[in-house]
GUVEXVO-496473 format. One line per field, with one value per residue: x, z, y of N, C-alpha, C in turn; residue in one letter; residue number from 1. Coordinates in steps of 0.05 Angstrom, whole numbers. Each point is the difference from the previous one (the first is absolute). Last residue first. Example, Ala and Ser with C-alpha at 12.3 -4.5 7.8 and 13.67 -1.06 7.14 Angstrom:
# GUVEXVO-496473
n_xx <- 257,6
n_zz <- 142,-1
n_yy <- -45,-115
ca_xx <- 16,-18
ca_zz <- 1,0
ca_yy <- 24,24
c_xx <- -15,18
c_zz <- 14,0
c_yy <- 22,24
r <- S,A
k <- 2,1
# end
This chain:
# GUVEXVO-496473
n_xx <- 125,-52,-93,-28,-4,-77,-75,-2,-29,-92,-49,-11,-59,-54,52,49,27,61,62,99,49,16,-73,-70,9,-20,-90,-38,16,-30,-25,76,48,-36,13,83,13,-42,40,66,-30,-31,60,22,-62,-1,65,30,50,44,57,11,45,9,-75,-81,8,12,-74,-55,21,-33,-84,-5,17,-71,-69,16,-8,-86,-41,41,38,93,42,-56,-19,64,1,-67,10,59,-31,-58,38,22,-69,-30,46,-23,-80,-34,-79,-72,26,12,-76,-29,41,-31,-71,20,29,-50,-40,-103,-95,-79,-67,-96,-39,-20,64,109,108,75,-13,-5,79,40,-32,33,83,4,-15,72,69,-12,18,88,33,-16,56,83,3,-51,-69,-88,-74,-91,-73,-61,-42,60,30,-31,47,39,-53,-10,66,-3,-61,20,45,-52,-45,50,13,-69,-8,60,-19,-64,31,59,-32,-44,52,88,1,-34,54,54,-40,-55,-38,33,23,52,-45,-103,-76,-14,-49,-103,-86,-55,21,-10,-18,60,92,20,2,76,79,3,-23,4,34,48,-49,-24,65,8,-60,21,61,-34,-40,57,34,-55,-3
n_zz <- -167,-64,11,59,-31,-47,49,32,-57,-10,65,26,71,92,96,97,111,92,66,26,66,-13,-37,58,50,-44,-6,72,5,-54,13,13,-78,-53,29,-17,-85,-15,32,-52,-69,25,11,-76,-32,39,-29,-99,-91,-43,-47,-46,28,97,63,-27,-16,75,57,-25,13,69,-14,-52,43,50,-47,-32,61,16,-63,-45,-67,-48,-80,-40,52,5,-70,-2,55,-28,-64,26,29,-66,-34,52,-7,-71,7,75,45,-2,19,89,50,-9,53,87,11,7,85,88,64,19,55,75,41,-22,-89,-48,22,-1,10,-53,-80,9,8,-80,-44,28,-34,-82,1,26,-63,-67,21,-6,-84,-28,34,-43,-83,-24,-45,3,68,-5,-40,28,-26,-25,62,7,-27,59,26,-61,-3,64,-16,-65,23,29,-66,-41,49,4,-72,-5,50,-32,-61,35,88,90,84,-6,-36,54,65,-28,-14,83,99,81,50,-30,-43,6,34,-42,-83,-6,-56,-78,-97,-60,51,74,-19,-39,55,54,-41,-18,55,14,36,-40,-28,66,26,-52,16,68,-21,-44,52,42,-52,-14,67
n_yy <- -824,51,11,69,89,28,28,89,70,13,48,99,45,4,29,-23,-5,-17,-41,-3,57,92,46,24,79,80,26,46,93,81,93,57,24,69,88,43,38,83,79,43,57,86,71,48,63,85,63,23,-7,-97,-76,-90,-80,-4,10,-46,-95,-53,-17,-75,-95,-55,-38,-79,-81,-39,-45,-87,-70,-33,-57,-91,-60,0,43,65,76,69,62,66,78,68,58,69,80,64,53,72,81,56,55,70,34,-65,-90,-24,-26,-88,-65,-13,-58,-92,-31,-14,-70,-37,4,33,63,-9,11,84,69,-23,-4,-19,50,93,47,25,77,83,26,47,93,55,14,65,89,28,25,87,68,10,45,92,47,-45,1,34,-53,-85,-82,-71,-68,-91,-79,-65,-73,-71,-67,-69,-69,-66,-80,-71,-52,-69,-81,-65,-59,-73,-76,-61,-65,-68,-57,-15,1,43,89,68,40,72,86,39,1,-74,-82,-81,-82,5,51,86,8,-27,-47,-33,16,79,83,18,18,84,75,14,35,95,88,112,84,74,74,61,64,77,70,60,68,74,68,62,72,75,67
ca_xx <- 16,28,4,-1,24,23,-3,8,29,11,-1,24,6,-4,-25,5,-14,-16,-28,-6,-6,24,21,-7,4,29,9,-9,16,5,-25,-14,15,-4,-27,-1,16,-14,-22,12,11,-22,-7,23,-2,-23,7,-24,5,-23,8,-13,-2,25,23,-7,-6,25,16,-14,12,27,-3,-8,23,20,-9,0,28,9,-9,-8,-29,-7,21,5,-23,1,23,-6,-21,11,19,-15,-8,24,8,-18,8,25,-4,25,19,-11,-5,25,9,-17,11,24,-9,-10,22,2,25,25,7,19,27,7,5,-21,-25,-24,-22,9,3,-27,-11,15,-11,-27,3,7,-23,-20,9,-4,-29,-7,8,-18,-25,4,3,23,22,15,26,17,19,10,-23,-6,15,-18,-11,20,2,-23,3,21,-10,-16,19,14,-18,-4,24,2,-22,7,22,-11,-19,13,13,-19,-26,3,15,-20,-17,17,4,16,-18,1,-20,14,27,16,-1,16,28,15,18,-15,7,4,-19,-27,-2,2,-24,-22,2,-2,13,-15,-15,18,7,-23,-2,22,-8,-21,13,13,-21,-10,20,0,-23
ca_zz <- 23,-7,-20,13,16,-18,-10,21,2,-24,5,-12,-27,-21,-15,-27,-23,-14,0,-24,8,13,-21,-15,18,2,-25,0,20,-11,-4,25,15,-13,6,27,3,-14,18,22,-11,-6,26,8,-15,10,26,16,16,1,16,-11,-29,-14,11,6,-25,-15,8,-4,-24,7,18,-17,-15,18,10,-22,-4,24,-3,26,3,26,10,-20,0,24,-2,-19,10,22,-12,-9,23,10,-20,2,25,-6,-15,-16,5,-5,-29,-13,8,-15,-27,0,0,-26,-19,-14,8,-8,-29,-2,4,28,7,-10,14,-17,20,24,-7,-4,26,12,-12,11,26,-4,-10,20,21,-11,0,29,7,-14,13,26,-3,16,-4,-24,7,13,-18,14,6,-23,2,11,-22,-8,22,0,-22,6,23,-11,-12,23,12,-19,-1,25,0,-19,13,18,-14,-14,-25,-22,7,13,-18,-20,12,5,-24,-21,-22,-11,14,19,-6,-13,16,24,-5,6,23,24,13,-18,-22,9,14,-20,-16,17,6,-25,7,-16,17,9,-23,-7,20,-6,-24,9,16,-19,-13,19,4,-23,1
ca_yy <- -9,-1,-20,-27,-5,-6,-27,-19,0,-14,-29,-13,10,-19,6,12,-11,20,-8,-16,-27,-10,-3,-24,-24,-3,-12,-28,-14,-27,-15,-3,-20,-26,-9,-10,-24,-22,-9,-15,-25,-19,-11,-17,-24,-15,-12,6,24,18,23,24,-2,-4,15,27,14,0,23,25,13,9,23,23,9,10,26,18,7,15,27,11,-3,-12,-18,-20,-18,-17,-18,-22,-18,-15,-18,-23,-16,-13,-20,-22,-14,-14,-25,-3,22,26,3,6,27,18,0,16,27,6,2,26,13,-12,-2,-22,10,-2,-28,-18,6,8,2,-15,-29,-11,-4,-23,-24,-3,-13,-28,-14,0,-19,-27,-5,-5,-28,-18,1,-12,-29,-9,18,-6,-12,21,13,24,17,17,26,20,17,20,19,17,18,19,16,22,20,13,19,22,16,16,19,22,14,19,17,22,-6,-1,-13,-26,-19,-8,-22,-24,-15,12,5,27,16,18,8,-20,-25,4,-6,25,-1,-3,-25,-23,-1,-4,-26,-21,0,-8,-29,-16,-26,-20,-19,-21,-15,-17,-22,-19,-15,-18,-21,-18,-16,-19,-20,-17,-17
c_xx <- 1,17,29,5,0,25,22,-3,9,31,12,0,25,3,-2,-27,7,-12,-18,-29,-5,-4,25,21,-5,7,30,10,-8,17,4,-25,-14,15,-6,-28,-2,15,-15,-21,13,10,-22,-5,23,-2,-22,4,-26,4,-22,6,-12,-3,25,24,-5,-4,27,17,-12,13,28,-2,-6,24,21,-7,3,29,10,-8,-10,-29,-10,20,5,-23,2,23,-4,-20,14,18,-15,-7,24,8,-18,11,26,-1,24,19,-11,-3,25,7,-16,12,23,-10,-10,22,6,24,26,6,21,29,11,3,-23,-25,-25,-23,7,2,-28,-11,13,-13,-28,2,5,-25,-22,8,-6,-30,-7,7,-20,-27,2,2,25,25,18,27,18,22,8,-24,-6,13,-21,-11,20,1,-23,4,21,-11,-15,21,13,-18,-4,24,1,-21,9,21,-11,-19,10,13,-18,-26,1,13,-21,-17,15,5,15,-19,-1,-20,13,28,18,-2,16,30,11,17,-15,5,3,-20,-29,-4,1,-26,-23,0,-3,13,-15,-14,19,6,-23,0,21,-10,-20,15,12,-21,-9,20,-1
c_zz <- 1,22,-7,-20,12,15,-19,-9,21,2,-24,4,-10,-28,-24,-14,-26,-25,-14,-2,-24,9,12,-22,-15,17,1,-25,0,20,-11,-2,27,15,-12,7,28,3,-13,19,21,-10,-4,27,7,-14,10,26,15,20,1,15,-12,-30,-17,9,5,-27,-14,9,-4,-24,9,18,-18,-16,18,9,-23,-4,23,-4,28,4,24,11,-20,0,24,-2,-18,10,21,-14,-9,24,9,-19,4,25,-5,-15,-18,3,-5,-30,-14,5,-19,-27,1,-2,-28,-21,-16,9,-5,-30,0,7,28,8,-9,17,-14,21,25,-7,-2,28,11,-12,14,27,-3,-8,22,21,-10,2,28,6,-12,15,26,-2,15,-2,-24,9,13,-16,16,5,-23,3,10,-21,-7,22,-1,-21,7,23,-9,-9,24,12,-18,-1,24,0,-18,15,18,-14,-14,-27,-25,3,12,-20,-20,11,5,-23,-22,-23,-10,16,22,-5,-11,19,26,-2,6,25,26,13,-17,-23,9,14,-21,-17,16,6,-23,4,-15,17,8,-24,-7,20,-7,-23,10,15,-20,-12,19,3,-23
c_yy <- -30,-10,-3,-22,-27,-6,-8,-29,-21,-1,-15,-30,-15,11,-19,4,15,-12,21,-8,-18,-29,-13,-5,-26,-24,-6,-15,-30,-16,-28,-17,-6,-22,-27,-10,-12,-26,-23,-12,-17,-26,-21,-14,-19,-27,-18,-14,8,22,21,25,25,2,-1,17,30,15,2,24,28,14,11,25,24,12,13,28,20,9,18,29,8,-8,-16,-21,-23,-20,-18,-19,-24,-20,-17,-20,-25,-19,-15,-23,-25,-15,-15,-27,-2,23,28,3,8,29,18,2,20,29,7,1,25,16,-15,-6,-23,7,-2,-29,-18,4,9,0,-16,-29,-12,-6,-26,-25,-3,-15,-30,-15,-3,-21,-28,-5,-6,-29,-20,-1,-14,-30,-8,17,-5,-11,20,13,25,18,18,27,19,19,22,21,20,21,21,18,24,20,15,22,25,18,18,22,24,16,21,19,26,-4,-4,-15,-28,-19,-9,-23,-26,-19,15,3,29,17,16,10,-22,-24,2,-7,28,-2,-5,-27,-25,-4,-5,-27,-23,-3,-11,-30,-20,-27,-21,-21,-23,-17,-19,-23,-21,-18,-20,-22,-20,-19,-22,-23,-19
r <- L,H,R,K,R,R,R,D,R,Y,K,L,I,P,V,K,G,E,S,G,R,L,L,R,S,I,N,K,Q,H,T,L,I,V,L,L,A,V,V,I,A,F,V,R,Y,A,H,N,D,V,N,F,I,V,L,I,F,I,P,F,A,I,S,A,L,I,S,S,L,S,V,F,R,T,L,Y,L,V,L,L,F,V,G,S,C,C,L,A,T,W,P,S,I,G,I,V,L,G,F,L,T,A,V,G,K,G,G,K,F,D,A,W,I,P,F,I,H,G,L,V,A,A,M,G,L,G,L,Q,L,N,T,F,A,I,E,S,D,F,Y,Q,P,L,L,L,S,L,K,V,A,A,L,G,K,L,V,D,I,V,M,V,F,T,G,W,R,S,G,L,V,R,F,T,N,T,A,G,A,N,G,S,G,Y,D,R,I,D,I,G,F,Y,H,R,S,V,W,V,A,T,P,I,S,G,I,C,Y,A,L,L,I,L,L,A,E,K,M
k <- 215,214,213,212,211,210,209,208,207,206,205,204,203,202,201,200,199,198,197,196,195,194,193,192,191,190,189,188,187,186,185,184,183,182,181,180,179,178,177,176,175,174,173,172,171,170,169,168,167,166,165,164,163,162,161,160,159,158,157,156,155,154,153,152,151,150,149,148,147,146,145,144,143,142,141,140,139,138,137,136,135,134,133,132,131,130,129,128,127,126,125,124,123,122,121,120,119,118,117,116,115,114,113,112,111,110,109,108,107,106,105,104,103,102,101,100,99,98,97,96,95,94,93,92,91,90,89,88,87,86,85,84,83,82,81,80,79,78,77,76,75,74,73,72,71,70,69,68,67,66,65,64,63,62,61,60,59,58,57,56,55,54,53,52,51,50,49,48,47,46,45,44,43,42,41,40,39,38,37,36,35,34,33,32,31,30,29,28,27,26,25,24,23,22,21,20,19,18,17,16,15,14,13,12,11,10,9,8,7,6,5,4,3,2,1
# end
């Protein structure tokens, strides 16, 4: 019973529609009516700018982390590392589902990448640090958040299965599923990337202006 209640609470935490509330409260719009139509950090970056995009991204990451930390309320799982990790996975995925299908916003949310990242931070911080390195490097080179998310998600199972060789079958399967899920939910972005019509986020403008002056 306690596990079910915590999973429900994790879903409600994930359902907090940060981008929707920010866009409505500060701009009088619904972020889902603009850009890609998603209520996530990437679309917020495009539509509302880097300041609010960063804010939404941080809160969405914290949603996944907070959901994972709910596992600390069930000390009976502490004696088994595998059971404890599986509990964290269940809570974190409930938050991700809440972000994608938020009960507070008509079940129309974002793609869940930031909340997934918060989940990974809560379970394996070193893996999260490595994936964030991949994300930031690709973002710096391309300014495509979608491409950065896709490549970081592909790197995730590589770190879990090969680099760190995590000895938890459920977590290994989870890492592969995450990579496939991110690729699946970014099909439109991939199509736009191939066509050359994917929008870039408004960051690193100073770097780009310097490049233009040197050309």
